[in-house]
VONU-939918 format. One record per residue (C-alpha): x, y, z; residue number from 0. Coordinates in pm, 1 decimal. Each point is the difference from the previous one (the first is absolute). Example, Ala and Ser with C-alpha at 12.3 -4.5 7.8 and 13.67 -1.06 7.14 Angstrom:
! VONU-939918
<pt X="1230.0" Y="-450.0" Z="780.0" i="0"/>
<pt X="137.0" Y="344.0" Z="-66.0" i="1"/>
***
This chain:
! VONU-939918
<pt X="-29.0" Y="1.3" Z="22.5" i="0"/>
<pt X="158.7" Y="354.5" Z="-110.6" i="1"/>
<pt X="1.8" Y="241.5" Z="295.9" i="2"/>
<pt X="51.4" Y="351.9" Z="-89.3" i="3"/>
<pt X="-74.3" Y="173.5" Z="337.0" i="4"/>
<pt X="-20.4" Y="-157.6" Z="350.6" i="5"/>
<pt X="-314.5" Y="-7.9" Z="194.9" i="6"/>
<pt X="93.7" Y="337.3" Z="194.7" i="7"/>
<pt X="75.9" Y="179.1" Z="-321.6" i="8"/>
<pt X="-314.8" Y="-126.7" Z="-151.3" i="9"/>
<pt X="-189.0" Y="263.5" Z="240.4" i="10"/>
<pt X="154.6" Y="275.9" Z="-227.6" i="11"/>
<pt X="-163.9" Y="217.7" Z="-248.9" i="12"/>
<pt X="136.5" Y="-144.4" Z="-344.5" i="13"/>
<pt X="-42.3" Y="148.1" Z="-344.3" i="14"/>
<pt X="109.2" Y="-197.0" Z="-312.5" i="15"/>
<pt X="-60.9" Y="-79.0" Z="-365.3" i="16"/>
<pt X="-64.7" Y="-336.0" Z="-178.7" i="17"/>
<pt X="-31.2" Y="-94.2" Z="-359.8" i="18"/>
<pt X="-386.9" Y="-74.9" Z="-39.0" i="19"/>
<pt X="-43.0" Y="-228.9" Z="-311.5" i="20"/>
<pt X="-365.0" Y="33.0" Z="17.3" i="21"/>
<pt X="30.9" Y="384.2" Z="-89.2" i="22"/>
<pt X="342.4" Y="-55.1" Z="-208.9" i="23"/>
<pt X="170.0" Y="245.2" Z="242.7" i="24"/>
<pt X="107.1" Y="112.6" Z="349.2" i="25"/>
<pt X="-246.3" Y="-6.7" Z="295.9" i="26"/>
<pt X="48.8" Y="209.7" Z="298.6" i="27"/>
<pt X="-21.8" Y="-218.7" Z="303.7" i="28"/>
<pt X="25.4" Y="-22.8" Z="407.4" i="29"/>
<pt X="66.6" Y="-261.1" Z="232.5" i="30"/>
<pt X="-246.7" Y="-132.9" Z="244.4" i="31"/>
<pt X="16.8" Y="-325.1" Z="179.1" i="32"/>
<pt X="248.5" Y="-142.7" Z="-272.8" i="33"/>
<pt X="-221.5" Y="96.4" Z="-252.8" i="34"/>
<pt X="59.4" Y="238.3" Z="-280.3" i="35"/>
<pt X="-296.0" Y="249.7" Z="-28.1" i="36"/>
<pt X="-44.3" Y="174.3" Z="-355.4" i="37"/>
<pt X="-68.2" Y="350.1" Z="118.4" i="38"/>
<pt X="9.3" Y="154.2" Z="-397.5" i="39"/>
<pt X="-261.8" Y="232.2" Z="-60.9" i="40"/>
<pt X="-76.6" Y="335.0" Z="-204.3" i="41"/>
<pt X="88.6" Y="195.5" Z="352.8" i="42"/>
<pt X="367.7" Y="-144.9" Z="10.9" i="43"/>
<pt X="84.1" Y="-203.5" Z="-304.9" i="44"/>
<pt X="371.3" Y="9.1" Z="91.2" i="45"/>
<pt X="210.5" Y="-27.1" Z="296.9" i="46"/>
<pt X="126.9" Y="349.6" Z="-103.7" i="47"/>
<pt X="-343.1" Y="127.7" Z="68.6" i="48"/>
<pt X="-50.4" Y="-161.9" Z="352.1" i="49"/>
<pt X="353.5" Y="130.2" Z="75.4" i="50"/>
<pt X="-125.2" Y="367.1" Z="-93.0" i="51"/>
<pt X="-256.6" Y="-27.3" Z="228.2" i="52"/>
<pt X="-38.5" Y="231.1" Z="348.1" i="53"/>
<pt X="18.2" Y="-339.3" Z="197.1" i="54"/>
<pt X="63.7" Y="-292.4" Z="-210.8" i="55"/>
<pt X="-17.5" Y="-242.7" Z="287.7" i="56"/>
<pt X="-310.3" Y="85.0" Z="93.6" i="57"/>
<pt X="-155.3" Y="-68.0" Z="-359.3" i="58"/>
<pt X="196.4" Y="-309.3" Z="-39.6" i="59"/>
<pt X="-151.8" Y="-117.9" Z="360.7" i="60"/>
<pt X="-349.9" Y="71.5" Z="-115.5" i="61"/>
<pt X="54.3" Y="-121.6" Z="-384.9" i="62"/>
<pt X="-225.2" Y="-279.2" Z="-114.8" i="63"/>
<pt X="5.2" Y="-240.6" Z="-294.7" i="64"/>
<pt X="15.8" Y="-371.7" Z="-107.1" i="65"/>
<pt X="251.2" Y="-251.6" Z="155.8" i="66"/>
<pt X="242.1" Y="-86.5" Z="-272.6" i="67"/>
<pt X="128.7" Y="-292.7" Z="220.0" i="68"/>
<pt X="257.8" Y="-96.9" Z="245.1" i="69"/>
<pt X="327.0" Y="213.9" Z="-8.1" i="70"/>
<pt X="190.3" Y="-345.8" Z="75.4" i="71"/>
<pt X="-137.0" Y="-124.3" Z="-310.3" i="72"/>
<pt X="41.3" Y="292.8" Z="-243.4" i="73"/>
<pt X="368.0" Y="47.6" Z="117.6" i="74"/>
<pt X="89.1" Y="-340.4" Z="-134.0" i="75"/>
<pt X="-155.2" Y="99.5" Z="-356.5" i="76"/>
<pt X="271.0" Y="-0.3" Z="-279.4" i="77"/>
<pt X="21.7" Y="378.2" Z="-67.4" i="78"/>
<pt X="28.5" Y="-14.1" Z="-371.6" i="79"/>
<pt X="-310.3" Y="-159.6" Z="-34.8" i="80"/>
<pt X="-246.9" Y="216.8" Z="-96.1" i="81"/>
<pt X="-298.4" Y="-244.6" Z="28.0" i="82"/>
<pt X="59.0" Y="-21.6" Z="405.8" i="83"/>
<pt X="-43.7" Y="283.0" Z="270.4" i="84"/>
<pt X="350.0" Y="61.1" Z="117.2" i="85"/>
<pt X="161.3" Y="273.5" Z="183.2" i="86"/>
<pt X="162.2" Y="320.6" Z="-136.3" i="87"/>
<pt X="189.3" Y="271.9" Z="134.2" i="88"/>
<pt X="-211.3" Y="201.3" Z="213.4" i="89"/>
<pt X="28.5" Y="339.8" Z="-172.1" i="90"/>
<pt X="-138.9" Y="110.7" Z="-331.3" i="91"/>
<pt X="52.8" Y="369.2" Z="-119.1" i="92"/>
<pt X="242.5" Y="76.9" Z="248.0" i="93"/>
<pt X="366.8" Y="125.5" Z="-115.1" i="94"/>
<pt X="255.0" Y="-289.2" Z="147.5" i="95"/>
<pt X="289.4" Y="202.1" Z="168.2" i="96"/>
<pt X="283.6" Y="-116.6" Z="181.7" i="97"/>
<pt X="241.9" Y="159.9" Z="248.3" i="98"/>
<pt X="383.5" Y="-125.8" Z="8.8" i="99"/>
<pt X="262.7" Y="2.7" Z="244.7" i="100"/>
<pt X="-253.3" Y="88.9" Z="276.2" i="101"/>
<pt X="222.5" Y="-213.2" Z="254.0" i="102"/>
<pt X="343.3" Y="129.7" Z="49.4" i="103"/>
<pt X="121.1" Y="-341.0" Z="75.4" i="104"/>
<pt X="-89.4" Y="-116.3" Z="-326.4" i="105"/>
<pt X="135.9" Y="292.0" Z="-143.9" i="106"/>
<pt X="317.3" Y="-167.2" Z="12.0" i="107"/>
<pt X="-82.7" Y="-298.5" Z="-229.5" i="108"/>
<pt X="-91.6" Y="277.3" Z="-255.0" i="109"/>
<pt X="337.1" Y="159.3" Z="44.5" i="110"/>
<pt X="148.7" Y="-361.3" Z="-53.3" i="111"/>
<pt X="-202.9" Y="-69.2" Z="-326.0" i="112"/>
<pt X="119.4" Y="344.6" Z="-138.1" i="113"/>
<pt X="379.8" Y="-44.1" Z="135.3" i="114"/>
<pt X="-6.8" Y="-366.8" Z="-151.0" i="115"/>
<pt X="-154.7" Y="123.6" Z="-353.9" i="116"/>
<pt X="-236.3" Y="-311.6" Z="17.2" i="117"/>
<pt X="253.5" Y="-227.5" Z="69.6" i="118"/>
<pt X="-109.1" Y="-219.4" Z="322.9" i="119"/>
<pt X="382.4" Y="-150.9" Z="2.5" i="120"/>
<pt X="103.5" Y="352.8" Z="103.3" i="121"/>
<pt X="-251.7" Y="39.6" Z="260.8" i="122"/>
<pt X="140.1" Y="-183.5" Z="299.8" i="123"/>
<pt X="324.4" Y="215.4" Z="1.3" i="124"/>
<pt X="-194.4" Y="309.8" Z="-36.6" i="125"/>
<pt X="-246.0" Y="-80.8" Z="299.1" i="126"/>
<pt X="328.6" Y="-79.3" Z="218.0" i="127"/>
<pt X="120.7" Y="329.4" Z="-83.0" i="128"/>
<pt X="-333.6" Y="196.3" Z="51.3" i="129"/>
<pt X="-50.8" Y="-194.5" Z="356.4" i="130"/>
<pt X="337.4" Y="84.9" Z="97.0" i="131"/>
<pt X="-47.4" Y="375.6" Z="-52.3" i="132"/>
<pt X="-301.1" Y="58.8" Z="156.8" i="133"/>
<pt X="-83.9" Y="-292.2" Z="211.4" i="134"/>
<pt X="-371.4" Y="-32.8" Z="134.9" i="135"/>
<pt X="-21.2" Y="372.7" Z="1.4" i="136"/>
<pt X="-300.6" Y="-3.3" Z="-219.1" i="137"/>
<pt X="-249.5" Y="-178.5" Z="242.3" i="138"/>
<pt X="-298.3" Y="201.5" Z="50.7" i="139"/>
<pt X="161.4" Y="312.5" Z="-211.6" i="140"/>
<pt X="-251.2" Y="250.0" Z="-100.5" i="141"/>
<pt X="42.4" Y="141.8" Z="-342.0" i="142"/>
<pt X="88.3" Y="359.9" Z="-26.2" i="143"/>
<pt X="115.1" Y="-10.5" Z="357.8" i="144"/>
<pt X="346.6" Y="127.3" Z="112.7" i="145"/>
<pt X="112.2" Y="-356.4" Z="73.1" i="146"/>
<pt X="-100.3" Y="-67.8" Z="-346.9" i="147"/>
<pt X="224.2" Y="229.3" Z="-148.4" i="148"/>
<pt X="285.5" Y="-96.5" Z="205.3" i="149"/>
<pt X="-38.3" Y="-378.2" Z="-142.5" i="150"/>
<pt X="-26.2" Y="167.3" Z="-325.1" i="151"/>
<pt X="316.0" Y="196.2" Z="40.0" i="152"/>
<pt X="205.3" Y="-296.6" Z="109.0" i="153"/>
<pt X="-82.7" Y="-203.6" Z="-292.1" i="154"/>
<pt X="64.5" Y="275.9" Z="-235.3" i="155"/>
<pt X="361.6" Y="35.2" Z="172.2" i="156"/>
<pt X="66.4" Y="-347.7" Z="-81.5" i="157"/>
<pt X="-87.5" Y="32.5" Z="-366.8" i="158"/>
<pt X="-316.8" Y="-134.9" Z="8.4" i="159"/>
<pt X="-241.8" Y="274.7" Z="-83.2" i="160"/>
<pt X="-325.4" Y="-129.3" Z="-177.0" i="161"/>
<pt X="-304.4" Y="154.1" Z="-120.1" i="162"/>
<pt X="-188.0" Y="-256.0" Z="241.6" i="163"/>
<pt X="164.6" Y="182.1" Z="303.3" i="164"/>
<pt X="-205.1" Y="310.1" Z="-96.2" i="165"/>
<pt X="-344.0" Y="-148.8" Z="-12.6" i="166"/>
<pt X="78.8" Y="-269.8" Z="274.3" i="167"/>
<pt X="92.1" Y="271.7" Z="267.2" i="168"/>
<pt X="-53.2" Y="359.6" Z="-161.0" i="169"/>
<pt X="-313.9" Y="186.4" Z="34.8" i="170"/>
<pt X="-175.0" Y="-117.2" Z="-322.9" i="171"/>
<pt X="-145.0" Y="-345.4" Z="-61.6" i="172"/>
<pt X="40.9" Y="-229.5" Z="-308.0" i="173"/>
<pt X="-315.3" Y="-42.4" Z="-143.6" i="174"/>
<pt X="-70.3" Y="-178.1" Z="-333.8" i="175"/>
<pt X="-258.6" Y="-156.6" Z="-225.7" i="176"/>
<pt X="-2.7" Y="-385.9" Z="71.5" i="177"/>
<pt X="-268.7" Y="-99.3" Z="-242.4" i="178"/>
<pt X="-249.9" Y="112.9" Z="-233.4" i="179"/>
<pt X="-382.0" Y="26.3" Z="96.5" i="180"/>
<pt X="-157.2" Y="-314.2" Z="24.5" i="181"/>
<pt X="300.8" Y="-205.8" Z="-88.1" i="182"/>
<pt X="87.2" Y="-128.2" Z="342.9" i="183"/>
<pt X="-59.9" Y="-389.2" Z="96.1" i="184"/>
<pt X="-154.8" Y="-108.5" Z="305.0" i="185"/>
<pt X="26.0" Y="-329.4" Z="244.2" i="186"/>
<pt X="72.8" Y="-314.7" Z="-175.0" i="187"/>
<pt X="119.7" Y="181.0" Z="-353.1" i="188"/>
<pt X="319.9" Y="-79.8" Z="-143.7" i="189"/>
<pt X="268.0" Y="291.3" Z="65.5" i="190"/>
<pt X="227.4" Y="86.2" Z="-290.7" i="191"/>
<pt X="396.5" Y="64.4" Z="-19.4" i="192"/>
<pt X="128.4" Y="184.3" Z="-316.4" i="193"/>
<pt X="191.3" Y="-293.8" Z="-197.6" i="194"/>
<pt X="329.9" Y="211.5" Z="-8.9" i="195"/>
<pt X="40.9" Y="12.4" Z="381.2" i="196"/>
<pt X="191.1" Y="-266.7" Z="185.2" i="197"/>
<pt X="3.9" Y="181.2" Z="351.3" i="198"/>
<pt X="-326.8" Y="86.0" Z="153.9" i="199"/>
<pt X="-227.4" Y="-38.1" Z="317.6" i="200"/>
<pt X="-328.4" Y="42.1" Z="142.1" i="201"/>
<pt X="-68.9" Y="331.0" Z="215.4" i="202"/>
<pt X="-267.1" Y="-67.7" Z="253.3" i="203"/>
<pt X="-187.7" Y="321.9" Z="60.9" i="204"/>
<pt X="-294.1" Y="148.8" Z="134.1" i="205"/>
<pt X="-217.6" Y="201.6" Z="-263.7" i="206"/>
<pt X="-204.7" Y="280.1" Z="106.8" i="207"/>
<pt X="-350.0" Y="99.2" Z="-148.2" i="208"/>
<pt X="-33.4" Y="363.2" Z="-50.9" i="209"/>
<pt X="-281.6" Y="217.7" Z="-115.5" i="210"/>
<pt X="29.5" Y="286.1" Z="-248.9" i="211"/>
<pt X="-2.2" Y="230.2" Z="291.0" i="212"/>
<pt X="306.7" Y="-161.1" Z="164.1" i="213"/>
<pt X="-208.5" Y="-181.3" Z="251.5" i="214"/>
<pt X="152.0" Y="-350.5" Z="109.2" i="215"/>
<pt X="-309.2" Y="-221.0" Z="16.0" i="216"/>
<pt X="158.3" Y="-357.1" Z="1.8" i="217"/>
<pt X="272.6" Y="-218.9" Z="-56.4" i="218"/>
<pt X="112.6" Y="-330.3" Z="-150.1" i="219"/>
<pt X="323.2" Y="-231.8" Z="-90.0" i="220"/>
<pt X="228.7" Y="63.7" Z="-277.2" i="221"/>
<pt X="276.2" Y="-175.0" Z="-204.1" i="222"/>
<pt X="202.7" Y="288.6" Z="-168.2" i="223"/>
<pt X="193.8" Y="-280.4" Z="-181.2" i="224"/>
<pt X="378.6" Y="172.1" Z="-56.6" i="225"/>
<pt X="253.7" Y="-74.4" Z="-273.1" i="226"/>
<pt X="326.7" Y="88.0" Z="186.0" i="227"/>
<pt X="247.0" Y="-64.9" Z="-284.8" i="228"/>
<pt X="-221.4" Y="260.3" Z="-230.3" i="229"/>
<pt X="-49.5" Y="276.4" Z="259.7" i="230"/>
<pt X="379.0" Y="-41.8" Z="91.3" i="231"/>
<pt X="94.3" Y="56.5" Z="-325.7" i="232"/>
<pt X="-137.3" Y="337.4" Z="5.4" i="233"/>
<pt X="-272.2" Y="172.9" Z="188.6" i="234"/>
<pt X="-125.3" Y="118.2" Z="-326.9" i="235"/>
<pt X="-112.4" Y="-356.2" Z="-77.6" i="236"/>
<pt X="-230.6" Y="-3.5" Z="312.0" i="237"/>
<pt X="-324.9" Y="-13.1" Z="-221.6" i="238"/>
<pt X="134.7" Y="-325.1" Z="-195.4" i="239"/>
<pt X="83.4" Y="-133.3" Z="334.4" i="240"/>
<pt X="-309.6" Y="66.9" Z="172.0" i="241"/>
<pt X="-308.7" Y="11.5" Z="-272.0" i="242"/>
<pt X="-40.5" Y="-303.2" Z="-214.3" i="243"/>
<pt X="-270.6" Y="-228.6" Z="-56.0" i="244"/>
<pt X="-126.1" Y="-176.8" Z="330.7" i="245"/>
<pt X="293.6" Y="158.6" Z="212.4" i="246"/>
<pt X="-236.4" Y="178.2" Z="258.5" i="247"/>
<pt X="-216.7" Y="-227.9" Z="238.7" i="248"/>
<pt X="-243.3" Y="155.2" Z="236.2" i="249"/>
<pt X="-227.0" Y="-179.3" Z="245.3" i="250"/>
<pt X="-162.3" Y="-197.4" Z="102.6" i="251"/>
<pt X="-271.0" Y="278.1" Z="95.2" i="252"/>
<pt X="2.7" Y="344.2" Z="99.0" i="253"/>
<pt X="-54.9" Y="34.4" Z="382.0" i="254"/>
<pt X="-199.3" Y="319.9" Z="61.1" i="255"/>
<pt X="66.3" Y="229.2" Z="287.2" i="256"/>
<pt X="-260.2" Y="-15.4" Z="277.0" i="257"/>
<pt X="-14.7" Y="-19.3" Z="371.9" i="258"/>
<pt X="199.5" Y="-352.4" Z="-11.2" i="259"/>
<pt X="296.5" Y="85.5" Z="-221.3" i="260"/>
<pt X="156.6" Y="319.7" Z="-84.7" i="261"/>
<pt X="322.7" Y="204.7" Z="-111.2" i="262"/>
<pt X="155.5" Y="-95.8" Z="334.3" i="263"/>
<pt X="-40.7" Y="-351.6" Z="-80.5" i="264"/>
<pt X="188.5" Y="36.3" Z="-325.6" i="265"/>
<pt X="287.5" Y="175.6" Z="177.7" i="266"/>
<pt X="50.7" Y="-286.1" Z="233.1" i="267"/>
<pt X="-59.7" Y="-260.8" Z="-246.6" i="268"/>
<pt X="217.1" Y="-307.8" Z="-21.4" i="269"/>
<pt X="31.9" Y="-155.3" Z="-338.8" i="270"/>
<pt X="136.0" Y="-341.4" Z="-79.6" i="271"/>
<pt X="123.7" Y="-142.3" Z="-330.0" i="272"/>
<pt X="74.8" Y="-350.8" Z="-99.1" i="273"/>
<pt X="123.7" Y="-126.3" Z="-313.5" i="274"/>
<pt X="-19.0" Y="-381.5" Z="-110.2" i="275"/>
<pt X="188.2" Y="-140.7" Z="-279.9" i="276"/>
<pt X="-67.1" Y="-284.3" Z="-208.0" i="277"/>
<pt X="395.6" Y="-79.8" Z="76.4" i="278"/>
<pt X="-96.0" Y="-33.6" Z="368.2" i="279"/>
<pt X="134.1" Y="364.5" Z="94.1" i="280"/>
<pt X="-177.3" Y="161.6" Z="280.0" i="281"/>
<pt X="51.7" Y="355.9" Z="89.8" i="282"/>
<pt X="-188.1" Y="197.6" Z="303.4" i="283"/>
<pt X="34.1" Y="376.5" Z="-4.1" i="284"/>
<pt X="-180.6" Y="284.2" Z="214.1" i="285"/>
<pt X="-79.2" Y="357.4" Z="-37.7" i="286"/>
<pt X="-71.9" Y="203.8" Z="326.7" i="287"/>
<pt X="-207.2" Y="333.8" Z="-88.4" i="288"/>
<pt X="146.2" Y="119.0" Z="342.4" i="289"/>
<pt X="320.2" Y="39.8" Z="-190.8" i="290"/>
<pt X="-119.0" Y="219.4" Z="-280.7" i="291"/>
<pt X="192.7" Y="326.3" Z="-54.5" i="292"/>
<pt X="-294.1" Y="201.2" Z="-120.0" i="293"/>
<pt X="-369.2" Y="1.0" Z="146.7" i="294"/>
<pt X="-257.4" Y="-121.0" Z="-237.7" i="295"/>
<pt X="-178.8" Y="342.6" Z="21.2" i="296"/>
<pt X="300.6" Y="169.3" Z="-119.9" i="297"/>
<pt X="61.7" Y="-260.5" Z="-286.9" i="298"/>
<pt X="-405.9" Y="65.5" Z="-115.4" i="299"/>
<pt X="71.0" Y="391.0" Z="19.1" i="300"/>
<pt X="306.7" Y="-28.3" Z="-205.0" i="301"/>
<pt X="-200.6" Y="-183.3" Z="-263.6" i="302"/>
<pt X="-327.8" Y="168.2" Z="-0.1" i="303"/>
<pt X="-80.7" Y="340.1" Z="27.4" i="304"/>
<pt X="-29.7" Y="326.9" Z="-135.8" i="305"/>
<pt X="325.1" Y="-51.2" Z="-190.8" i="306"/>
<pt X="-164.0" Y="-322.0" Z="-161.2" i="307"/>
<pt X="-356.2" Y="-129.2" Z="-24.4" i="308"/>
<pt X="-139.3" Y="-337.9" Z="-23.2" i="309"/>
<pt X="-365.8" Y="25.2" Z="-67.5" i="310"/>
<pt X="-68.2" Y="-353.1" Z="59.2" i="311"/>
<pt X="238.3" Y="-28.6" Z="309.6" i="312"/>
<pt X="303.6" Y="-221.6" Z="-11.3" i="313"/>
<pt X="117.8" Y="-308.9" Z="172.8" i="314"/>
<pt X="344.5" Y="26.0" Z="168.8" i="315"/>
<pt X="280.9" Y="-249.3" Z="58.3" i="316"/>
<pt X="170.7" Y="122.1" Z="303.9" i="317"/>
<pt X="353.2" Y="-159.2" Z="-24.2" i="318"/>
<pt X="155.6" Y="-326.0" Z="173.5" i="319"/>
<pt X="270.4" Y="-41.6" Z="250.1" i="320"/>
<pt X="53.9" Y="-354.7" Z="-171.1" i="321"/>
<pt X="324.5" Y="-34.5" Z="-199.0" i="322"/>
<pt X="82.5" Y="-360.2" Z="-94.7" i="323"/>
<pt X="371.9" Y="-86.3" Z="89.5" i="324"/>
<pt X="-36.9" Y="-342.6" Z="88.1" i="325"/>
<pt X="199.7" Y="-199.2" Z="-265.6" i="326"/>
<pt X="-226.3" Y="-242.1" Z="-238.3" i="327"/>
<pt X="293.1" Y="-152.9" Z="-233.3" i="328"/>
<pt X="333.4" Y="160.7" Z="9.8" i="329"/>
<pt X="162.5" Y="108.2" Z="317.5" i="330"/>
<pt X="18.7" Y="394.0" Z="-27.2" i="331"/>
<pt X="-276.9" Y="39.6" Z="-251.1" i="332"/>
<pt X="-313.3" Y="19.4" Z="239.2" i="333"/>
<pt X="-343.0" Y="-66.5" Z="-103.0" i="334"/>
<pt X="-158.6" Y="-5.2" Z="-342.3" i="335"/>
<pt X="-323.3" Y="-155.4" Z="-120.0" i="336"/>
<pt X="-53.0" Y="-314.6" Z="-192.1" i="337"/>
<pt X="-300.7" Y="-58.0" Z="-213.6" i="338"/>
<pt X="-275.0" Y="-195.1" Z="206.1" i="339"/>
<pt X="89.9" Y="171.8" Z="324.9" i="340"/>
<pt X="-329.7" Y="50.3" Z="184.1" i="341"/>
<pt X="39.5" Y="349.1" Z="203.9" i="342"/>
<pt X="-237.7" Y="37.2" Z="331.8" i="343"/>
<pt X="-25.7" Y="350.5" Z="187.8" i="344"/>
<pt X="-210.4" Y="23.4" Z="296.6" i="345"/>
<pt X="-93.6" Y="260.0" Z="264.0" i="346"/>
<pt X="-224.5" Y="-47.8" Z="319.0" i="347"/>
<pt X="-305.1" Y="192.3" Z="-107.5" i="348"/>
<pt X="55.3" Y="-29.3" Z="-374.5" i="349"/>
<pt X="-0.2" Y="-350.7" Z="-80.1" i="350"/>
<pt X="214.3" Y="-196.9" Z="-260.0" i="351"/>
<pt X="114.2" Y="85.7" Z="-341.1" i="352"/>
<pt X="146.1" Y="-278.3" Z="-216.8" i="353"/>
<pt X="128.3" Y="-9.0" Z="-341.5" i="354"/>
<pt X="213.1" Y="-224.4" Z="-206.6" i="355"/>
<pt X="320.8" Y="135.9" Z="-187.2" i="356"/>
<pt X="14.5" Y="-24.0" Z="-381.3" i="357"/>
<pt X="141.4" Y="204.4" Z="-276.1" i="358"/>
<pt X="-218.7" Y="282.7" Z="-83.8" i="359"/>
<pt X="11.6" Y="-125.8" Z="-387.1" i="360"/>
<pt X="-184.7" Y="-315.3" Z="118.5" i="361"/>
<pt X="-243.7" Y="136.8" Z="247.4" i="362"/>
<pt X="-352.7" Y="90.0" Z="-117.3" i="363"/>
<pt X="-18.7" Y="277.9" Z="-196.9" i="364"/>
<pt X="-165.5" Y="318.2" Z="111.8" i="365"/>
<pt X="-281.4" Y="70.5" Z="-237.7" i="366"/>
<pt X="-275.3" Y="151.3" Z="222.7" i="367"/>
<pt X="90.8" Y="346.2" Z="-3.9" i="368"/>
<pt X="-216.0" Y="342.5" Z="92.9" i="369"/>
<pt X="-192.5" Y="-2.7" Z="-331.9" i="370"/>
<pt X="-101.2" Y="-356.1" Z="74.4" i="371"/>
<pt X="-123.1" Y="29.4" Z="323.9" i="372"/>
<pt X="-209.7" Y="345.7" Z="-113.9" i="373"/>
<pt X="-177.8" Y="-199.9" Z="-282.2" i="374"/>
<pt X="-52.0" Y="-293.2" Z="252.2" i="375"/>
<pt X="-164.2" Y="245.8" Z="254.5" i="376"/>
<pt X="-213.9" Y="179.7" Z="-267.1" i="377"/>
<pt X="-127.7" Y="-343.6" Z="-133.0" i="378"/>
<pt X="-112.3" Y="-109.9" Z="378.6" i="379"/>
<pt X="-180.0" Y="349.1" Z="7.3" i="380"/>
<pt X="242.0" Y="109.0" Z="311.9" i="381"/>
<pt X="113.0" Y="315.8" Z="-169.3" i="382"/>
***
């Protein structure tokens, strides 16, 4: 039996999407007693519409609709079978944005990637050198603080200046577009690696759901699939490293903020990552939101505001503390994915997100865009 949420988590207020073959398109759903309820209607045909409401939690709590089936059953359905109900990423028209280098500790791995120019064989020597220079001085450091400036100065003095130092511990956050609207995949889908990459890893993150007015209304889990060699060659290759077919996973559902779960729970969240390979390899990692160098509200305000509007809101990856340095095959080369790896990300209150790793060129093609969605909603009389 597939379990996405614990019994305690099922008391939360969840919002998501499924592919519904009866309407040949997506349905907006909520979770009650392990059953997915279709709450799609003319008032709110989209997840975006609910997130723009004054009180999304109250609306979803009172919304009614037909039962589509048990979540445990729907979660096992093949996501490439358009004739069966299956889970989708829980966002629809929101822009998919992501923040990088928000944990000063993981900033070191970005510096190492850049110094190694994408060569994993050089990474260990550089990592040892950086650690010797600054030791553990990055613990709980806050971006833009005097302590952060001291660390930056020490690394520059050692000839290890990096653009990642600026966004990692300087005043301005790195915010980039992770995926195109409607291109994210959900629970159970395959996530894709660009076939030119030979050094890559998962990135377990919390993903905020934010309205067009900048109000944070909920959170989900996400895998910001990372191509270390591509980005390490040049930061100008960031879009090639981050935005590929099936390279963004979000789910299993958005937990809406209410009296039982809010932004403080996100700030205290502890994420667990597991990778299980067909070769018997097992990796377990963690990311503690308590160690983030920038507060989630600051990251939202740097993304959305008078300087940049998003009329349909955003979903925002907050970054990760996790940096995989455990050797998989060759000593000193650290971790990289192999096809068939199963990646599971979990956090108390947000459930569990599981995906299998394949190449972007063999993952299901993204064929259902905004034009297809609008035509589908019009055909159903919802707009």
